[in-house]
N, C-alpha and C positions, 0 to 999 in steps of 0.2 A: 787348178782349182783346189781350194782348201778341202780338208777332210774333217769329219766330225767323229767323235769317239762314241762308239756303241758297243757295249758288252766286250770291252777289252780289245776292240778292233777299230781301226781307222777306216772309215767308209766315205767315199765321195758322195755328196748329195745327189749327183746325177744318177747314181745306182739305185736310189730309193724310189719306189713306185708310190707307196703310201704307208702310213703308220696307223695302227689300230690300238686303242686303249683297251687294256685288260686289267682294270682296277688300278692298282699302284704301279703296274708294269705296262710296257708298251711293246707290241709286236711290230717289228719293222720288216716290211716286205720289199725285197730287192729284185733286181733284174735276174733272169735265169731261174725263176721259181725258187729262189733262196729266201730264207727268212731268219731273223734272229730276235731273241727276246732281250729286252733291256729292263733294268730295274728302275729306270727313270720314268716319270709320268709324261703323259702327252703334252701337258702344259710346258714342261721343260723343253721338249723337242720343238714345240711351236715357237718358243723364243729363239732357240738355236737356229732354226731353219727360216726365220722370217726374211732374211736377205737372199734366200736361194730359190725364190719362185714357188713356194709351197703355200697351200691354202687350207685352213681348217674348215671342212664342209659341214660338220656337225660335232656334237660333243665327243664322239668316239673316233673320228677319222681326220687325218691330214693327208692331202694328196699333192703330188708333184704335178704342176701344170703341164710339164713336158709329157706326162704319161696319159693325159686326157685324150680320148678318141673323139667324143662329142658331148655336148651339153644339151639336154632336152628341157625345153620349157613347156612342151605340149601336154605332158602328163599332169596328173593332179598335183604331184610334188615335183619340184625341179630336181632333175637327176643328172648325175655325171657318170659316163661310161669310160672306163680306162681301157687302154690298148690291150691290157692283159685280161679283159672281159669282166672285171669286177665292176659292180654298179653301186653307187651311193646316192642317197637322197640328201639334198641340201636343206638345212634347217631354215626356217623363216628369217631368223635374225641374220644368218650368214648370206642369204640371197641378196639382201640390200648391200652388204659389203662387197659381194662378188660383182654386182652391177656397177658399183663405183670403180672397181679395179679394171673391169673390161673396157671402160671408156677411155 
């Protein structure tokens, strides 16, 4: 599998759990409780990871589909729980895109 460049390191997309926007920077959370900060924006990563089974759930987060434990539609907001116990709500716009992908 190809790697992507993050903060002077080549990282396999399989190692990435999720990405979080921090202004003009992006915090990349990896397997094994590791994380790294990149000076690239979340939008740049969204474009780089589009072919690697990642999904932008809201304006601040991109998640790896392989890291999802469950998807809840029963709560007021649609939520995703990752295997690493992080939980994110899915924006209304992104819910429609997600339902199209799931089919």
